[in-house]
PDB file of N, CA, C and O in Angstrom:
ATOM      1  N   UNK A   1      -8.546 -48.466 -15.627  1.00  0.00           N
ATOM      2  CA  UNK A   1      -7.812 -47.235 -15.537  1.00  0.00           C
ATOM      3  C   UNK A   1      -8.682 -46.132 -16.145  1.00  0.00           C
ATOM      4  O   UNK A   1      -9.317 -46.331 -17.181  1.00  0.00           O
ATOM      5  N   UNK A   2      -8.704 -44.963 -15.486  1.00  0.00           N
ATOM      6  CA  UNK A   2      -9.454 -43.817 -15.979  1.00  0.00           C
ATOM      7  C   UNK A   2      -8.570 -42.929 -16.828  1.00  0.00           C
ATOM      8  O   UNK A   2      -7.400 -42.715 -16.511  1.00  0.00           O
ATOM      9  N   UNK A   3      -9.135 -42.412 -17.910  1.00  0.00           N
ATOM     10  CA  UNK A   3      -8.414 -41.474 -18.756  1.00  0.00           C
ATOM     11  C   UNK A   3      -8.912 -40.069 -18.474  1.00  0.00           C
ATOM     12  O   UNK A   3     -10.108 -39.861 -18.269  1.00  0.00           O
ATOM     13  N   UNK A   4      -8.013 -39.117 -18.462  1.00  0.00           N
ATOM     14  CA  UNK A   4      -8.383 -37.725 -18.259  1.00  0.00           C
ATOM     15  C   UNK A   4      -8.764 -37.107 -19.589  1.00  0.00           C
ATOM     16  O   UNK A   4      -8.014 -37.217 -20.559  1.00  0.00           O
ATOM     17  N   UNK A   5      -9.922 -36.456 -19.652  1.00  0.00           N
ATOM     18  CA  UNK A   5     -10.380 -35.811 -20.879  1.00  0.00           C
ATOM     19  C   UNK A   5      -9.647 -34.492 -21.076  1.00  0.00           C
ATOM     20  O   UNK A   5      -9.453 -33.734 -20.125  1.00  0.00           O
ATOM     21  N   UNK A   6      -9.243 -34.221 -22.303  1.00  0.00           N
ATOM     22  CA  UNK A   6      -8.575 -32.962 -22.619  1.00  0.00           C
ATOM     23  C   UNK A   6      -9.458 -32.086 -23.506  1.00  0.00           C
ATOM     24  O   UNK A   6      -9.000 -31.062 -24.014  1.00  0.00           O
ATOM     25  N   UNK A   7     -10.725 -32.480 -23.696  1.00  0.00           N
ATOM     26  CA  UNK A   7     -11.610 -31.688 -24.535  1.00  0.00           C
ATOM     27  C   UNK A   7     -11.985 -30.383 -23.832  1.00  0.00           C
ATOM     28  O   UNK A   7     -12.047 -30.322 -22.604  1.00  0.00           O
ATOM     29  N   UNK A   8     -12.231 -29.362 -24.614  1.00  0.00           N
ATOM     30  CA  UNK A   8     -12.655 -28.073 -24.088  1.00  0.00           C
ATOM     31  C   UNK A   8     -14.165 -28.089 -23.906  1.00  0.00           C
ATOM     32  O   UNK A   8     -14.902 -28.558 -24.773  1.00  0.00           O
ATOM     33  N   UNK A   9     -14.617 -27.572 -22.769  1.00  0.00           N
ATOM     34  CA  UNK A   9     -16.041 -27.499 -22.494  1.00  0.00           C
ATOM     35  C   UNK A   9     -16.418 -26.047 -22.243  1.00  0.00           C
ATOM     36  O   UNK A   9     -15.598 -25.263 -21.765  1.00  0.00           O
ATOM     37  N   UNK A  10     -17.631 -25.696 -22.557  1.00  0.00           N
ATOM     38  CA  UNK A  10     -18.125 -24.340 -22.342  1.00  0.00           C
ATOM     39  C   UNK A  10     -19.371 -24.378 -21.483  1.00  0.00           C
ATOM     40  O   UNK A  10     -20.150 -25.330 -21.527  1.00  0.00           O
ATOM     41  N   UNK A  11     -19.542 -23.331 -20.704  1.00  0.00           N
ATOM     42  CA  UNK A  11     -20.749 -23.156 -19.911  1.00  0.00           C
ATOM     43  C   UNK A  11     -21.346 -21.815 -20.310  1.00  0.00           C
ATOM     44  O   UNK A  11     -20.670 -20.788 -20.262  1.00  0.00           O
ATOM     45  N   UNK A  12     -22.601 -21.828 -20.699  1.00  0.00           N
ATOM     46  CA  UNK A  12     -23.305 -20.598 -21.033  1.00  0.00           C
ATOM     47  C   UNK A  12     -24.426 -20.432 -20.026  1.00  0.00           C
ATOM     48  O   UNK A  12     -25.261 -21.321 -19.859  1.00  0.00           O
ATOM     49  N   UNK A  13     -24.442 -19.284 -19.353  1.00  0.00           N
ATOM     50  CA  UNK A  13     -25.463 -19.009 -18.352  1.00  0.00           C
ATOM     51  C   UNK A  13     -26.269 -17.802 -18.817  1.00  0.00           C
ATOM     52  O   UNK A  13     -25.711 -16.736 -19.078  1.00  0.00           O
ATOM     53  N   UNK A  14     -27.562 -17.972 -18.918  1.00  0.00           N
ATOM     54  CA  UNK A  14     -28.444 -16.867 -19.292  1.00  0.00           C
ATOM     55  C   UNK A  14     -29.474 -16.686 -18.198  1.00  0.00           C
ATOM     56  O   UNK A  14     -30.091 -17.650 -17.744  1.00  0.00           O
ATOM     57  N   UNK A  15     -29.657 -15.437 -17.774  1.00  0.00           N
ATOM     58  CA  UNK A  15     -30.614 -15.127 -16.721  1.00  0.00           C
ATOM     59  C   UNK A  15     -31.316 -13.812 -17.048  1.00  0.00           C
ATOM     60  O   UNK A  15     -30.717 -12.910 -17.633  1.00  0.00           O
ATOM     61  N   UNK A  16     -32.578 -13.709 -16.670  1.00  0.00           N
ATOM     62  CA  UNK A  16     -33.307 -12.443 -16.711  1.00  0.00           C
ATOM     63  C   UNK A  16     -33.160 -11.834 -15.313  1.00  0.00           C
ATOM     64  O   UNK A  16     -33.580 -12.436 -14.325  1.00  0.00           O
ATOM     65  N   UNK A  17     -32.571 -10.653 -15.235  1.00  0.00           N
ATOM     66  CA  UNK A  17     -32.346  -9.994 -13.954  1.00  0.00           C
ATOM     67  C   UNK A  17     -32.999  -8.621 -14.012  1.00  0.00           C
ATOM     68  O   UNK A  17     -32.800  -7.871 -14.968  1.00  0.00           O
ATOM     69  N   UNK A  18     -33.771  -8.298 -12.999  1.00  0.00           N
ATOM     70  CA  UNK A  18     -34.551  -7.058 -12.984  1.00  0.00           C
ATOM     71  C   UNK A  18     -33.713  -5.845 -12.573  1.00  0.00           C
ATOM     72  O   UNK A  18     -34.049  -5.137 -11.624  1.00  0.00           O
ATOM     73  N   UNK A  19     -32.632  -5.621 -13.296  1.00  0.00           N
ATOM     74  CA  UNK A  19     -31.764  -4.461 -13.073  1.00  0.00           C
ATOM     75  C   UNK A  19     -31.270  -3.979 -14.423  1.00  0.00           C
ATOM     76  O   UNK A  19     -31.203  -4.761 -15.372  1.00  0.00           O
ATOM     77  N   UNK A  20     -30.925  -2.706 -14.524  1.00  0.00           N
ATOM     78  CA  UNK A  20     -30.399  -2.210 -15.804  1.00  0.00           C
ATOM     79  C   UNK A  20     -29.073  -2.882 -16.151  1.00  0.00           C
ATOM     80  O   UNK A  20     -28.310  -3.245 -15.256  1.00  0.00           O
ATOM     81  N   UNK A  21     -28.793  -3.051 -17.451  1.00  0.00           N
ATOM     82  CA  UNK A  21     -27.551  -3.704 -17.875  1.00  0.00           C
ATOM     83  C   UNK A  21     -26.298  -3.069 -17.274  1.00  0.00           C
ATOM     84  O   UNK A  21     -25.341  -3.779 -16.967  1.00  0.00           O
ATOM     85  N   UNK A  22     -26.285  -1.760 -17.102  1.00  0.00           N
ATOM     86  CA  UNK A  22     -25.109  -1.074 -16.551  1.00  0.00           C
ATOM     87  C   UNK A  22     -24.799  -1.533 -15.133  1.00  0.00           C
ATOM     88  O   UNK A  22     -23.631  -1.664 -14.767  1.00  0.00           O
ATOM     89  N   UNK A  23     -25.825  -1.775 -14.336  1.00  0.00           N
ATOM     90  CA  UNK A  23     -25.629  -2.228 -12.954  1.00  0.00           C
ATOM     91  C   UNK A  23     -25.076  -3.655 -12.930  1.00  0.00           C
ATOM     92  O   UNK A  23     -24.166  -3.960 -12.158  1.00  0.00           O
ATOM     93  N   UNK A  24     -25.621  -4.517 -13.767  1.00  0.00           N
ATOM     94  CA  UNK A  24     -25.143  -5.898 -13.853  1.00  0.00           C
ATOM     95  C   UNK A  24     -23.704  -5.908 -14.354  1.00  0.00           C
ATOM     96  O   UNK A  24     -22.869  -6.639 -13.822  1.00  0.00           O
ATOM     97  N   UNK A  25     -23.408  -5.105 -15.372  1.00  0.00           N
ATOM     98  CA  UNK A  25     -22.056  -5.039 -15.927  1.00  0.00           C
ATOM     99  C   UNK A  25     -21.047  -4.669 -14.848  1.00  0.00           C
ATOM    100  O   UNK A  25     -19.976  -5.271 -14.770  1.00  0.00           O
ATOM    101  N   UNK A  26     -21.377  -3.684 -14.014  1.00  0.00           N
ATOM    102  CA  UNK A  26     -20.467  -3.285 -12.923  1.00  0.00           C
ATOM    103  C   UNK A  26     -20.201  -4.469 -11.997  1.00  0.00           C
ATOM    104  O   UNK A  26     -19.055  -4.713 -11.619  1.00  0.00           O
ATOM    105  N   UNK A  27     -21.248  -5.207 -11.629  1.00  0.00           N
ATOM    106  CA  UNK A  27     -21.078  -6.351 -10.721  1.00  0.00           C
ATOM    107  C   UNK A  27     -20.203  -7.442 -11.318  1.00  0.00           C
ATOM    108  O   UNK A  27     -19.528  -8.173 -10.593  1.00  0.00           O
ATOM    109  N   UNK A  28     -20.216  -7.550 -12.645  1.00  0.00           N
ATOM    110  CA  UNK A  28     -19.442  -8.594 -13.327  1.00  0.00           C
ATOM    111  C   UNK A  28     -18.032  -8.162 -13.709  1.00  0.00           C
ATOM    112  O   UNK A  28     -17.206  -9.009 -14.050  1.00  0.00           O
ATOM    113  N   UNK A  29     -17.733  -6.854 -13.660  1.00  0.00           N
ATOM    114  CA  UNK A  29     -16.450  -6.396 -14.192  1.00  0.00           C
ATOM    115  C   UNK A  29     -15.614  -5.541 -13.244  1.00  0.00           C
ATOM    116  O   UNK A  29     -14.457  -5.259 -13.556  1.00  0.00           O
ATOM    117  N   UNK A  30     -16.144  -5.123 -12.112  1.00  0.00           N
ATOM    118  CA  UNK A  30     -15.346  -4.333 -11.180  1.00  0.00           C
ATOM    119  C   UNK A  30     -14.787  -5.270 -10.103  1.00  0.00           C
ATOM    120  O   UNK A  30     -15.547  -5.914  -9.381  1.00  0.00           O
ATOM    121  N   UNK A  31     -13.454  -5.342 -10.000  1.00  0.00           N
ATOM    122  CA  UNK A  31     -12.827  -6.320  -9.102  1.00  0.00           C
ATOM    123  C   UNK A  31     -13.371  -6.326  -7.672  1.00  0.00           C
ATOM    124  O   UNK A  31     -13.576  -7.399  -7.106  1.00  0.00           O
ATOM    125  N   UNK A  32     -13.606  -5.166  -7.082  1.00  0.00           N
ATOM    126  CA  UNK A  32     -14.102  -5.153  -5.700  1.00  0.00           C
ATOM    127  C   UNK A  32     -15.525  -5.700  -5.604  1.00  0.00           C
ATOM    128  O   UNK A  32     -15.902  -6.252  -4.571  1.00  0.00           O
ATOM    129  N   UNK A  33     -16.316  -5.554  -6.661  1.00  0.00           N
ATOM    130  CA  UNK A  33     -17.666  -6.120  -6.662  1.00  0.00           C
ATOM    131  C   UNK A  33     -17.637  -7.613  -6.974  1.00  0.00           C
ATOM    132  O   UNK A  33     -18.413  -8.375  -6.397  1.00  0.00           O
ATOM    133  N   UNK A  34     -16.753  -8.044  -7.877  1.00  0.00           N
ATOM    134  CA  UNK A  34     -16.601  -9.478  -8.161  1.00  0.00           C
ATOM    135  C   UNK A  34     -16.210 -10.208  -6.876  1.00  0.00           C
ATOM    136  O   UNK A  34     -16.698 -11.305  -6.603  1.00  0.00           O
ATOM    137  N   UNK A  35     -15.334  -9.593  -6.099  1.00  0.00           N
ATOM    138  CA  UNK A  35     -14.895 -10.212  -4.843  1.00  0.00           C
ATOM    139  C   UNK A  35     -16.063 -10.426  -3.880  1.00  0.00           C
ATOM    140  O   UNK A  35     -16.066 -11.399  -3.126  1.00  0.00           O
ATOM    141  N   UNK A  36     -17.050  -9.534  -3.895  1.00  0.00           N
ATOM    142  CA  UNK A  36     -18.190  -9.665  -2.990  1.00  0.00           C
ATOM    143  C   UNK A  36     -19.042 -10.892  -3.283  1.00  0.00           C
ATOM    144  O   UNK A  36     -19.604 -11.481  -2.360  1.00  0.00           O
ATOM    145  N   UNK A  37     -19.152 -11.292  -4.552  1.00  0.00           N
ATOM    146  CA  UNK A  37     -20.021 -12.418  -4.879  1.00  0.00           C
ATOM    147  C   UNK A  37     -19.285 -13.653  -5.377  1.00  0.00           C
ATOM    148  O   UNK A  37     -19.886 -14.717  -5.517  1.00  0.00           O
ATOM    149  N   UNK A  38     -17.979 -13.522  -5.649  1.00  0.00           N
ATOM    150  CA  UNK A  38     -17.257 -14.677  -6.191  1.00  0.00           C
ATOM    151  C   UNK A  38     -15.945 -14.899  -5.450  1.00  0.00           C
ATOM    152  O   UNK A  38     -15.910 -15.654  -4.479  1.00  0.00           O
ATOM    153  N   UNK A  39     -14.874 -14.260  -5.886  1.00  0.00           N
ATOM    154  CA  UNK A  39     -13.558 -14.441  -5.277  1.00  0.00           C
ATOM    155  C   UNK A  39     -12.716 -13.190  -5.472  1.00  0.00           C
ATOM    156  O   UNK A  39     -13.038 -12.324  -6.286  1.00  0.00           O
ATOM    157  N   UNK A  40     -11.628 -13.114  -4.707  1.00  0.00           N
ATOM    158  CA  UNK A  40     -10.638 -12.060  -4.932  1.00  0.00           C
ATOM    159  C   UNK A  40     -10.096 -12.241  -6.338  1.00  0.00           C
ATOM    160  O   UNK A  40     -10.062 -13.357  -6.855  1.00  0.00           O
ATOM    161  N   UNK A  41      -9.666 -11.134  -6.966  1.00  0.00           N
ATOM    162  CA  UNK A  41      -9.287 -11.219  -8.364  1.00  0.00           C
ATOM    163  C   UNK A  41      -8.469 -10.016  -8.776  1.00  0.00           C
ATOM    164  O   UNK A  41      -8.362  -9.032  -8.045  1.00  0.00           O
ATOM    165  N   UNK A  42      -7.894 -10.114  -9.957  1.00  0.00           N
ATOM    166  CA  UNK A  42      -7.220  -8.975 -10.585  1.00  0.00           C
ATOM    167  C   UNK A  42      -7.766  -8.818 -12.008  1.00  0.00           C
ATOM    168  O   UNK A  42      -7.020  -8.606 -12.963  1.00  0.00           O
ATOM    169  N   UNK A  43      -9.090  -8.929 -12.112  1.00  0.00           N
ATOM    170  CA  UNK A  43      -9.798  -8.848 -13.380  1.00  0.00           C
ATOM    171  C   UNK A  43      -9.717  -7.446 -13.975  1.00  0.00           C
ATOM    172  O   UNK A  43      -9.707  -6.451 -13.252  1.00  0.00           O
ATOM    173  N   UNK A  44      -9.660  -7.385 -15.287  1.00  0.00           N
ATOM    174  CA  UNK A  44      -9.812  -6.140 -16.048  1.00  0.00           C
ATOM    175  C   UNK A  44     -10.614  -6.494 -17.295  1.00  0.00           C
ATOM    176  O   UNK A  44     -10.333  -7.508 -17.933  1.00  0.00           O
ATOM    177  N   UNK A  45     -11.608  -5.680 -17.657  1.00  0.00           N
ATOM    178  CA  UNK A  45     -12.440  -5.996 -18.823  1.00  0.00           C
ATOM    179  C   UNK A  45     -11.730  -5.698 -20.135  1.00  0.00           C
ATOM    180  O   UNK A  45     -12.102  -4.779 -20.865  1.00  0.00           O
ATOM    181  N   UNK A  46     -10.691  -6.498 -20.423  1.00  0.00           N
ATOM    182  CA  UNK A  46      -9.858  -6.314 -21.608  1.00  0.00           C
ATOM    183  C   UNK A  46      -9.619  -7.681 -22.243  1.00  0.00           C
ATOM    184  O   UNK A  46      -9.179  -8.613 -21.570  1.00  0.00           O
ATOM    185  N   UNK A  47      -9.909  -7.799 -23.532  1.00  0.00           N
ATOM    186  CA  UNK A  47      -9.643  -9.061 -24.241  1.00  0.00           C
ATOM    187  C   UNK A  47      -8.147  -9.364 -24.147  1.00  0.00           C
ATOM    188  O   UNK A  47      -7.311  -8.500 -24.411  1.00  0.00           O
ATOM    189  N   UNK A  48      -7.825 -10.595 -23.771  1.00  0.00           N
ATOM    190  CA  UNK A  48      -6.432 -11.025 -23.658  1.00  0.00           C
ATOM    191  C   UNK A  48      -5.833 -10.822 -22.278  1.00  0.00           C
ATOM    192  O   UNK A  48      -4.754 -11.340 -21.991  1.00  0.00           O
ATOM    193  N   UNK A  49      -6.527 -10.064 -21.405  1.00  0.00           N
ATOM    194  CA  UNK A  49      -6.009  -9.853 -20.045  1.00  0.00           C
ATOM    195  C   UNK A  49      -6.052 -11.175 -19.281  1.00  0.00           C
ATOM    196  O   UNK A  49      -7.097 -11.818 -19.178  1.00  0.00           O
ATOM    197  N   UNK A  50      -4.901 -11.562 -18.752  1.00  0.00           N
ATOM    198  CA  UNK A  50      -4.822 -12.776 -17.924  1.00  0.00           C
ATOM    199  C   UNK A  50      -4.967 -12.359 -16.472  1.00  0.00           C
ATOM    200  O   UNK A  50      -4.322 -11.418 -16.011  1.00  0.00           O
ATOM    201  N   UNK A  51      -5.831 -13.081 -15.755  1.00  0.00           N
ATOM    202  CA  UNK A  51      -6.088 -12.728 -14.364  1.00  0.00           C
ATOM    203  C   UNK A  51      -6.338 -13.987 -13.552  1.00  0.00           C
ATOM    204  O   UNK A  51      -6.505 -15.074 -14.104  1.00  0.00           O
ATOM    205  N   UNK A  52      -6.363 -13.828 -12.244  1.00  0.00           N
ATOM    206  CA  UNK A  52      -6.614 -14.949 -11.337  1.00  0.00           C
ATOM    207  C   UNK A  52      -7.847 -14.682 -10.505  1.00  0.00           C
ATOM    208  O   UNK A  52      -8.149 -13.539 -10.162  1.00  0.00           O
ATOM    209  N   UNK A  53      -8.554 -15.750 -10.186  1.00  0.00           N
ATOM    210  CA  UNK A  53      -9.582 -15.745  -9.161  1.00  0.00           C
ATOM    211  C   UNK A  53      -8.980 -16.534  -8.009  1.00  0.00           C
ATOM    212  O   UNK A  53      -8.535 -17.667  -8.198  1.00  0.00           O
ATOM    213  N   UNK A  54      -8.962 -15.944  -6.811  1.00  0.00           N
ATOM    214  CA  UNK A  54      -8.293 -16.560  -5.669  1.00  0.00           C
ATOM    215  C   UNK A  54      -9.286 -16.829  -4.550  1.00  0.00           C
ATOM    216  O   UNK A  54      -9.915 -15.907  -4.031  1.00  0.00           O
ATOM    217  N   UNK A  55      -9.420 -18.096  -4.184  1.00  0.00           N
ATOM    218  CA  UNK A  55     -10.322 -18.474  -3.103  1.00  0.00           C
ATOM    219  C   UNK A  55      -9.706 -18.214  -1.742  1.00  0.00           C
ATOM    220  O   UNK A  55      -8.485 -18.236  -1.585  1.00  0.00           O
ATOM    221  N   UNK A  56     -10.555 -17.968  -0.766  1.00  0.00           N
ATOM    222  CA  UNK A  56     -10.089 -17.737   0.606  1.00  0.00           C
ATOM    223  C   UNK A  56      -9.361 -18.954   1.157  1.00  0.00           C
ATOM    224  O   UNK A  56      -8.548 -18.827   2.073  1.00  0.00           O
ATOM    225  N   UNK A  57      -9.645 -20.135   0.607  1.00  0.00           N
ATOM    226  CA  UNK A  57      -9.019 -21.371   1.056  1.00  0.00           C
ATOM    227  C   UNK A  57      -7.633 -21.562   0.454  1.00  0.00           C
ATOM    228  O   UNK A  57      -6.923 -22.499   0.821  1.00  0.00           O
ATOM    229  N   UNK A  58      -7.235 -20.674  -0.477  1.00  0.00           N
ATOM    230  CA  UNK A  58      -5.908 -20.762  -1.070  1.00  0.00           C
ATOM    231  C   UNK A  58      -5.892 -21.198  -2.518  1.00  0.00           C
ATOM    232  O   UNK A  58      -4.858 -21.083  -3.174  1.00  0.00           O
ATOM    233  N   UNK A  59      -7.006 -21.699  -3.043  1.00  0.00           N
ATOM    234  CA  UNK A  59      -7.044 -22.139  -4.434  1.00  0.00           C
ATOM    235  C   UNK A  59      -6.997 -20.974  -5.401  1.00  0.00           C
ATOM    236  O   UNK A  59      -7.463 -19.877  -5.093  1.00  0.00           O
ATOM    237  N   UNK A  60      -6.429 -21.221  -6.579  1.00  0.00           N
ATOM    238  CA  UNK A  60      -6.300 -20.180  -7.600  1.00  0.00           C
ATOM    239  C   UNK A  60      -6.797 -20.722  -8.941  1.00  0.00           C
ATOM    240  O   UNK A  60      -6.452 -21.835  -9.338  1.00  0.00           O
ATOM    241  N   UNK A  61      -7.608 -19.924  -9.628  1.00  0.00           N
ATOM    242  CA  UNK A  61      -8.057 -20.245 -10.980  1.00  0.00           C
ATOM    243  C   UNK A  61      -7.391 -19.273 -11.935  1.00  0.00           C
ATOM    244  O   UNK A  61      -7.415 -18.064 -11.707  1.00  0.00           O
ATOM    245  N   UNK A  62      -6.796 -19.787 -13.000  1.00  0.00           N
ATOM    246  CA  UNK A  62      -6.186 -18.949 -14.027  1.00  0.00           C
ATOM    247  C   UNK A  62      -7.234 -18.645 -15.087  1.00  0.00           C
ATOM    248  O   UNK A  62      -7.933 -19.544 -15.555  1.00  0.00           O
ATOM    249  N   UNK A  63      -7.342 -17.375 -15.465  1.00  0.00           N
ATOM    250  CA  UNK A  63      -8.381 -16.938 -16.394  1.00  0.00           C
ATOM    251  C   UNK A  63      -7.798 -16.004 -17.452  1.00  0.00           C
ATOM    252  O   UNK A  63      -6.709 -15.455 -17.286  1.00  0.00           O
ATOM    253  N   UNK A  64      -8.555 -15.835 -18.556  1.00  0.00           N
ATOM    254  CA  UNK A  64      -8.166 -14.892 -19.593  1.00  0.00           C
ATOM    255  C   UNK A  64      -9.420 -14.358 -20.263  1.00  0.00           C
ATOM    256  O   UNK A  64     -10.324 -15.123 -20.599  1.00  0.00           O
ATOM    257  N   UNK A  65      -9.477 -13.035 -20.461  1.00  0.00           N
ATOM    258  CA  UNK A  65     -10.611 -12.415 -21.136  1.00  0.00           C
ATOM    259  C   UNK A  65     -10.653 -12.799 -22.605  1.00  0.00           C
ATOM    260  O   UNK A  65      -9.648 -12.694 -23.308  1.00  0.00           O
ATOM    261  N   UNK A  66     -11.822 -13.248 -23.071  1.00  0.00           N
ATOM    262  CA  UNK A  66     -11.982 -13.673 -24.462  1.00  0.00           C
ATOM    263  C   UNK A  66     -12.808 -12.702 -25.296  1.00  0.00           C
ATOM    264  O   UNK A  66     -12.436 -12.373 -26.422  1.00  0.00           O
ATOM    265  N   UNK A  67     -13.927 -12.246 -24.745  1.00  0.00           N
ATOM    266  CA  UNK A  67     -14.816 -11.332 -25.475  1.00  0.00           C
ATOM    267  C   UNK A  67     -15.405 -10.340 -24.480  1.00  0.00           C
ATOM    268  O   UNK A  67     -15.962 -10.731 -23.455  1.00  0.00           O
ATOM    269  N   UNK A  68     -15.277  -9.064 -24.788  1.00  0.00           N
ATOM    270  CA  UNK A  68     -15.781  -8.019 -23.906  1.00  0.00           C
ATOM    271  C   UNK A  68     -16.544  -7.011 -24.776  1.00  0.00           C
ATOM    272  O   UNK A  68     -15.963  -6.376 -25.656  1.00  0.00           O
ATOM    273  N   UNK A  69     -17.824  -6.876 -24.524  1.00  0.00           N
ATOM    274  CA  UNK A  69     -18.642  -5.847 -25.177  1.00  0.00           C
ATOM    275  C   UNK A  69     -19.508  -5.257 -24.070  1.00  0.00           C
ATOM    276  O   UNK A  69     -20.495  -5.871 -23.665  1.00  0.00           O
ATOM    277  N   UNK A  70     -19.148  -4.066 -23.574  1.00  0.00           N
ATOM    278  CA  UNK A  70     -19.825  -3.495 -22.409  1.00  0.00           C
ATOM    279  C   UNK A  70     -21.353  -3.606 -22.459  1.00  0.00           C
ATOM    280  O   UNK A  70     -22.002  -3.286 -23.455  1.00  0.00           O
ATOM    281  N   UNK A  71     -21.883  -4.073 -21.337  1.00  0.00           N
ATOM    282  CA  UNK A  71     -23.324  -4.241 -21.121  1.00  0.00           C
ATOM    283  C   UNK A  71     -23.969  -5.316 -21.989  1.00  0.00           C
ATOM    284  O   UNK A  71     -25.192  -5.454 -21.992  1.00  0.00           O
ATOM    285  N   UNK A  72     -23.152  -6.090 -22.735  1.00  0.00           N
ATOM    286  CA  UNK A  72     -23.713  -7.114 -23.616  1.00  0.00           C
ATOM    287  C   UNK A  72     -23.033  -8.470 -23.505  1.00  0.00           C
ATOM    288  O   UNK A  72     -23.705  -9.485 -23.322  1.00  0.00           O
ATOM    289  N   UNK A  73     -21.698  -8.501 -23.615  1.00  0.00           N
ATOM    290  CA  UNK A  73     -20.987  -9.778 -23.692  1.00  0.00           C
ATOM    291  C   UNK A  73     -19.772  -9.777 -22.772  1.00  0.00           C
ATOM    292  O   UNK A  73     -18.968  -8.845 -22.776  1.00  0.00           O
ATOM    293  N   UNK A  74     -19.661 -10.834 -21.992  1.00  0.00           N
ATOM    294  CA  UNK A  74     -18.483 -11.046 -21.152  1.00  0.00           C
ATOM    295  C   UNK A  74     -18.142 -12.528 -21.225  1.00  0.00           C
ATOM    296  O   UNK A  74     -18.935 -13.379 -20.821  1.00  0.00           O
ATOM    297  N   UNK A  75     -16.958 -12.827 -21.743  1.00  0.00           N
ATOM    298  CA  UNK A  75     -16.534 -14.211 -21.885  1.00  0.00           C
ATOM    299  C   UNK A  75     -15.079 -14.319 -21.457  1.00  0.00           C
ATOM    300  O   UNK A  75     -14.231 -13.542 -21.897  1.00  0.00           O
ATOM    301  N   UNK A  76     -14.799 -15.297 -20.588  1.00  0.00           N
ATOM    302  CA  UNK A  76     -13.417 -15.529 -20.190  1.00  0.00           C
ATOM    303  C   UNK A  76     -13.204 -16.995 -19.858  1.00  0.00           C
ATOM    304  O   UNK A  76     -14.143 -17.710 -19.506  1.00  0.00           O
ATOM    305  N   UNK A  77     -11.956 -17.433 -19.975  1.00  0.00           N
ATOM    306  CA  UNK A  77     -11.616 -18.806 -19.620  1.00  0.00           C
ATOM    307  C   UNK A  77     -11.541 -18.913 -18.102  1.00  0.00           C
ATOM    308  O   UNK A  77     -11.422 -17.916 -17.390  1.00  0.00           O
ATOM    309  N   UNK A  78     -11.615 -20.142 -17.637  1.00  0.00           N
ATOM    310  CA  UNK A  78     -11.574 -20.420 -16.197  1.00  0.00           C
ATOM    311  C   UNK A  78     -10.972 -21.815 -16.099  1.00  0.00           C
ATOM    312  O   UNK A  78     -11.660 -22.803 -16.356  1.00  0.00           O
ATOM    313  N   UNK A  79      -9.693 -21.910 -15.730  1.00  0.00           N
ATOM    314  CA  UNK A  79      -9.067 -23.227 -15.722  1.00  0.00           C
ATOM    315  C   UNK A  79      -8.235 -23.454 -14.466  1.00  0.00           C
ATOM    316  O   UNK A  79      -8.129 -22.587 -13.598  1.00  0.00           O
ATOM    317  N   UNK A  80      -7.657 -24.627 -14.397  1.00  0.00           N
ATOM    318  CA  UNK A  80      -6.940 -25.067 -13.213  1.00  0.00           C
ATOM    319  C   UNK A  80      -5.450 -25.252 -13.475  1.00  0.00           C
ATOM    320  O   UNK A  80      -4.826 -26.128 -12.876  1.00  0.00           O
ATOM    321  N   UNK A  81      -4.870 -24.444 -14.357  1.00  0.00           N
ATOM    322  CA  UNK A  81      -3.474 -24.631 -14.732  1.00  0.00           C
ATOM    323  C   UNK A  81      -2.499 -24.116 -13.677  1.00  0.00           C
ATOM    324  O   UNK A  81      -1.321 -24.471 -13.710  1.00  0.00           O
ATOM    325  N   UNK A  82      -2.958 -23.300 -12.755  1.00  0.00           N
ATOM    326  CA  UNK A  82      -2.093 -22.701 -11.741  1.00  0.00           C
ATOM    327  C   UNK A  82      -1.559 -23.770 -10.788  1.00  0.00           C
ATOM    328  O   UNK A  82      -2.215 -24.787 -10.562  1.00  0.00           O
ATOM    329  N   UNK A  83      -0.381 -23.544 -10.235  1.00  0.00           N
ATOM    330  CA  UNK A  83       0.206 -24.512  -9.298  1.00  0.00           C
ATOM    331  C   UNK A  83      -0.677 -24.750  -8.087  1.00  0.00           C
ATOM    332  O   UNK A  83      -0.666 -25.841  -7.517  1.00  0.00           O
ATOM    333  N   UNK A  84      -1.449 -23.735  -7.684  1.00  0.00           N
ATOM    334  CA  UNK A  84      -2.334 -23.852  -6.521  1.00  0.00           C
ATOM    335  C   UNK A  84      -3.780 -23.881  -7.000  1.00  0.00           C
ATOM    336  O   UNK A  84      -4.588 -23.049  -6.589  1.00  0.00           O
ATOM    337  N   UNK A  85      -4.108 -24.831  -7.864  1.00  0.00           N
ATOM    338  CA  UNK A  85      -5.454 -24.887  -8.439  1.00  0.00           C
ATOM    339  C   UNK A  85      -6.521 -25.082  -7.362  1.00  0.00           C
ATOM    340  O   UNK A  85      -6.306 -25.752  -6.351  1.00  0.00           O
ATOM    341  N   UNK A  86      -7.661 -24.480  -7.615  1.00  0.00           N
ATOM    342  CA  UNK A  86      -8.777 -24.538  -6.646  1.00  0.00           C
ATOM    343  C   UNK A  86      -9.272 -25.970  -6.468  1.00  0.00           C
ATOM    344  O   UNK A  86     -10.200 -26.211  -5.696  1.00  0.00           O
TER     345      UNK A  86
END
């Protein structure tokens, strides 16, 4: 029998991108731009804001903003607690 793990895991992604921080920040925090590279969403760059990422296939990811420091830090949860999990 398999047991389901309940431990919390984190993913940290670091990249060098040849664009100014302001341009990258816009791509990561403006809902219409997030939709272009990831999924439809109701994101707002506010700590504690709960939002969804919605796949075209119908899946939904429940998220919450954890740390927001413009042009420097963006951290949010990404989980499958929604009834229509991705």
